[in-house]
N, C-alpha and C positions, 0 to 999 in steps of 0.2 A: 598447157599450164603445168607448172612445176608440181611434182608429187611430193607430199610431205607425210610424215608418219608420227603418230602419237602412240607411245608404248607405255603400258602399265605392267610392271614386272613384279610379281610376288609381293604385292602391296599389303602391308599390315598397318592398321591405323587404330589408335586408342583415343577415347574421349574420357577425360577425367579418370584415367587409369584403367578404364574398361575397354577391352579389345572389341572393336566393331567390325573392321575389315580383317579377314583372316587368310590373306593370300590371293589377291585379285590379279588375274592375268588377262590382258586384252590389248590387241593391236588394231588401230584404226588408221586407214589411209585416206587422204583427201579424195573426195568424190564418193566415198562410201557412206551408207547410212546403217548404223547399228542401233537396234532397239534393246533396251535393258528393262526387263520386267521381273516382278517379284512381290511377295507379300509385304505388308506394312512391317516396319522394323527390321527388314533384312539388310539394310545398310546402303540402299541406293543413293539417297540424298547425301549420306556421309561421303560416298565416293565423289559426288559432284563438287561438294565443298572442299574436299581434300585436293582435287585436281586444280581448283582455283586458288588454293593457298590460304584457306581460312585458318587463323591462328589457334582456334579451339581444337583442331584436329591434329594429333601428333602422329607423324609417320615413324613407326618403330622398326620397320623393315621394308625393303623393296625400293623400287625406283619409279619415277615418272619421267619419261624422256620425250622431247619433241625434236625430231630430226637428230636423234642421238645425243642431244644436250639435256642434262638433268634440269628439271624445273624446281627440284627441292632446294630450299634456301632462297628462292626468289619470292618477292612480295607479290600480291595479287596484281598490282599495276604493272610490274615487270613481266608477269606471265601474260597479261593482256597485250603488251607490246610484242611479245614473242608470237602471238597469234592465237591465244586461247580466249574463249568467251563462254560465260555462263548466263543462261536465261533462268532466273530463279523461279521457284514454285510460288513464293510469296514475296513479290517485289516490295521493297520498303518505301514508304512515303517520306518525303523530305520537305517539310514546310519551309517556305522562304526561298527555295531554289527552283527557278522555272525549268521546265523541260528543255527549253532552248539553251539556257546557260549551261545546264548539266551536259547536254549533248556536245555543245561547242567545246567545253573544257575537256571532256573525255576524248573526243576526236583529236583535239590539239595535242594532248598528252601521248596518245597511242601513235600518232603520225610523226612525232618528234619535234613539233613546234615549241613545246614547253622546254624541252631539254636544249634545243638549239639556242633559244633566247637566254637560258641560264648560262650556257658555256660562253656565249658572246658578251655576257654582262649587260645585255640590253634590258634596261629597266623602264623603257617607254611603255606607256599605258597600253595594255592589250598586246604587247609585242609577243607574248607567249601563246597567243591564240591564232587559230587559222583565220585568214581574212574574212570579215563578216559577209561581204557580198558573195564570195564564192561558196561559203558555207550555207548561206541562206538559200541559194539556188539549189544546191545539192540536197538539203534537207527537205525543201518543198517538193522536189521530184520524188523522193522516197515517201513522203506523206501521201502523195497522190496515189502511188502504187498500193499503199496499205489502206486506202480509203479513210484516211484520218484528216480531220479538219485542221487548218492552220492555226485555229484558236488553241489547239492543244499545246502549242509551243509556249503560250503565255501562262499556262496553268502550272502550279507547283507540282514537282515531280511525284506522280502517283497519288497525290492527295485528292480524295474524292473520286478517283478513277474507278470505273466498274472493272470487273474481272477481265472482260474482253479488252478494255482500254489499256489496262496494265500490260497485258500480254502483247498487244500490238506495239506498245511503247518499247517493250523488250526487243521485238523484232526490228523496230526502227533503229535501235541502238546497234544491233548486229549488222544491219545494212550499212550503217555509217562507219563502223569500226573495221569492217571487212576482215574478220579473223580467218585463220586457216582451219580451226576446229571449233565447233560450237556444241556445248552440252545443254540440252533442253530438259530441265528438271520439272517434269509433270506440267508442261506448258498447257496441256488440255484442261487442267484443273480450273473449275469455275467458268468455263466457256460454254455458251450455248452453241447450237449447231452452225449458225451463220458466222459467229466470231471464230469458231474453230476452223471453218473453211477458209476464211480470210487469212488467218494466221498461218495455216498450213500452206496456202498458196504463196505467201511471202517467203516462208522457209524454203519451199521447193525452188522458187525463182532465184533466191540467193545461192542455193547450192549449185544451180546450173551456172550462174554468173561467176561465182567465186571458186568453184570446185571445192566446196566445203566438205570437210569430214564431219559427220553428225553422230552424236550419241543422244538418242531420244529415250529418256527415262519416263516410263508410264505404267499405270496399272491396267489400262483398258485398251481394247483393240481399236476403238473408234478413231483415234488420231492416226493410227497406222493404216487406216483405209485411205488417208490423204497423203501422209508421208510414208511411202512404202519402203520398208527396211530391206537391205540386202542380207543382213544377218540379225538373228534374234537370240538373245542370251537371257537365261533365267538366273536370277540372283536369289540366293537362299543362305541365310545365316552367315552373311559376310563374305560370300564368294560366288563366283559363277559356277553353277553345277551342271548346266547343260547349254549347248549352243546348237543352232540349226537355222532353218528357214521359216517361212511364213506359217508352215503347218504347226509350229510350236505355239504361235499366237492362237490359232484355232483350237488347239488342245486346251490351253488355259481358259479360253472363253467357255468351252464346253464342260470342263472338269474342275476348274479352279486350281488351287495349289495343294490340295490335300494329298494328291498322289506323289508329291515331291518327297514327303517325309519317308515313305517306304523306299522310294528309289534311291534317295541319298543314303539311307541306312544300309 
């Protein structure tokens, strides 16, 4: 499998004029799992949204590079086509749009069907979409692996979904979009132990199949018992202040974040 690299270089980000990220440096290769931990308000979710190109977050300095190519200036859908994926902490409900239609449209756009139809001037109905039969077979296979009922496809996107259902729907998207790098923003939030295990198994399977590079953002050790990190980074006041192995997770579980203040000072 090809090796790809996601680089974050001296990244500074402001929200409504207030600097949140203050010089983030991180390099992730495909096949690696990086865990990012830190107290509330330290800027972890800001980093995830910035990577994906949310317009609210202004990059004032630094770079985000995928295989040496800058992602700054690209829209979220363009970044997705380059191979970046974000599993959100709080997936948004979209009434009136079924999960099936959302997935088929997203996959069609990322795999180039939509752009090909536009360039060819093909205005035939559904010409911009992946063929229904092939997509239905593919999505059904992934549903089975995630232990999701096919009835999910007829439901409106995330509307009335439990926490576990929302997170499994996010992993289903990742399975179909086949990114190079995935950012999991507190994917363990709102999950009971059974749902956490199913979601983690799905992530581990996809990493093995796709050689994914993973950035797992979390407060707690429990998801890291299932998705075992190669590297652990501690985020504090807008930057990474310490990196290491699994022993860092154990220290945070035992001592919390209070010791960081003295160490950073």
